[in-house]
C-alpha positions as CSV (number, residue, x, y, z in Angstrom):
1,M,6.8,-5.1,-4.3
2,L,7.4,-3.9,-0.7
3,R,7.7,-7.4,0.5
4,E,10.3,-8.3,-2.1
5,S,12.3,-5.1,-1.9
6,S,12.5,-5.2,1.9
7,A,13.5,-8.9,1.8
8,L,16.4,-7.9,-0.5
9,E,17.4,-5.3,2.1
10,G,17.6,-8.1,4.7
11,E,14.5,-7.1,6.8
12,P,11.3,-8.6,5.2
13,A,8.3,-6.3,5.7
14,D,5.1,-7.6,7.4
15,I,2.4,-6.4,5.1
16,T,-0.3,-7.3,7.6
17,A,0.4,-3.9,9.3
18,I,-1.5,-2.3,6.5
19,A,-4.7,-3.7,7.8
20,N,-3.7,-3.8,11.5
21,P,-2.9,-0.4,13.0
22,G,-0.2,-0.7,15.6
23,H,1.2,-3.9,14.1
24,D,4.9,-3.6,13.4
25,S,5.5,-3.6,9.6
26,R,9.3,-3.7,10.1
27,V,9.5,-0.8,7.6
28,P,11.4,2.2,8.9
29,H,8.9,4.9,9.9
30,G,6.1,2.5,8.9
31,P,3.3,3.9,11.1
32,T,4.1,7.4,9.9
33,L,4.1,6.4,6.3
34,I,0.9,4.5,6.7
35,A,-0.8,7.5,8.3
36,F,0.4,9.7,5.4
37,A,-0.8,7.3,2.7
38,E,-4.2,6.9,4.5
39,A,-4.5,10.7,4.7
40,I,-3.7,11.1,1.0
41,V,-6.2,8.4,-0.1
42,T,-9.1,9.6,2.2
43,G,-8.5,13.3,1.7
44,S,-8.4,13.6,5.4
45,Q,-8.0,16.8,7.2
46,A,-5.1,15.1,8.9
47,L,-3.1,15.3,5.7
48,E,-1.1,18.4,6.8
49,A,-0.1,16.9,10.1
50,A,0.7,13.5,8.5
51,R,2.9,15.3,5.9
52,T,4.7,17.2,8.6
53,A,5.4,14.0,10.5
54,V,6.8,12.4,7.4
55,V,9.0,15.3,6.6
56,E,10.4,15.2,10.1
57,A,10.9,11.5,10.0
58,I,12.4,11.0,6.5
59,G,13.1,14.5,5.1
60,P,11.6,16.6,2.3
61,A,13.0,14.7,-0.7
62,A,11.9,11.3,0.6
63,T,8.5,12.7,1.5
64,V,8.1,13.7,-2.2
65,D,9.0,10.1,-3.1
66,A,6.5,8.7,-0.6
67,A,3.7,11.0,-1.9
68,G,4.5,9.9,-5.4
69,V,4.3,6.3,-4.5
70,A,1.0,6.7,-2.6
71,S,-0.5,8.8,-5.4
72,N,0.6,6.3,-8.1
73,F,-1.0,3.4,-6.3
74,E,-4.2,5.3,-5.7
75,R,-4.3,6.3,-9.4
76,M,-3.8,2.7,-10.5
77,V,-6.5,1.4,-8.1
78,R,-9.0,4.1,-9.3
79,I,-8.3,3.3,-13.0
80,A,-8.6,-0.4,-12.5
81,G,-11.8,0.0,-10.5
82,S,-13.5,2.4,-12.8
83,T,-12.7,0.4,-16.0
84,G,-13.3,-3.1,-14.5
85,I,-9.7,-4.3,-15.1
86,E,-9.3,-7.7,-13.7
87,L,-6.1,-9.1,-12.1
88,G,-5.6,-11.8,-14.8
89,D,-4.4,-15.3,-14.1
90,R,-0.7,-14.4,-13.6
91,L,-1.3,-11.6,-11.1
92,E,-4.1,-13.6,-9.5
93,R,-1.7,-16.4,-8.7
94,G,1.2,-14.1,-7.8
95,S,-0.8,-12.1,-5.3
96,A,-2.8,-14.9,-3.7
97,D,-0.6,-15.2,-0.6
98,A,-0.6,-11.4,0.0
99,R,-4.3,-11.1,-0.5
100,A,-4.9,-14.0,1.9
101,E,-2.7,-12.4,4.5
102,L,-4.5,-9.2,4.3
103,G,-8.0,-10.8,4.1
104,L,-8.7,-9.4,0.7
105,T,-11.0,-11.9,-0.8
106,R,-13.8,-11.4,-3.2
107,P,-16.3,-13.6,-4.9
108,S,-14.9,-15.4,-7.9
109,A,-15.7,-13.9,-11.3
110,P,-18.0,-16.0,-13.5
111,T,-16.2,-18.4,-15.8
112,R,-16.0,-17.1,-19.4
113,H,-16.8,-19.5,-22.2
């Protein structure tokens, strides 16, 4: 979603920054937002400082939006992981390039008969 929406804005994001700290994502305030998302997901003690940095960078209203997006993605990942939801063929194909770029590979699931 980020890759497509940023491309529509004229500045395609580089999603490899997610896995490579210090790499330029080309997303405005990218490192600050990544630190905030990491602190949310990990329950880090750095959350307060990360939240303050985001508020200073993008303002209170946009911080609420950023927290909502990070929380929603974390929720979806937890639900999918705990229930064993698989990507499915369509999403598997549609996300193949992004997963390869980020080095997110996993053993193939057994073929169902």
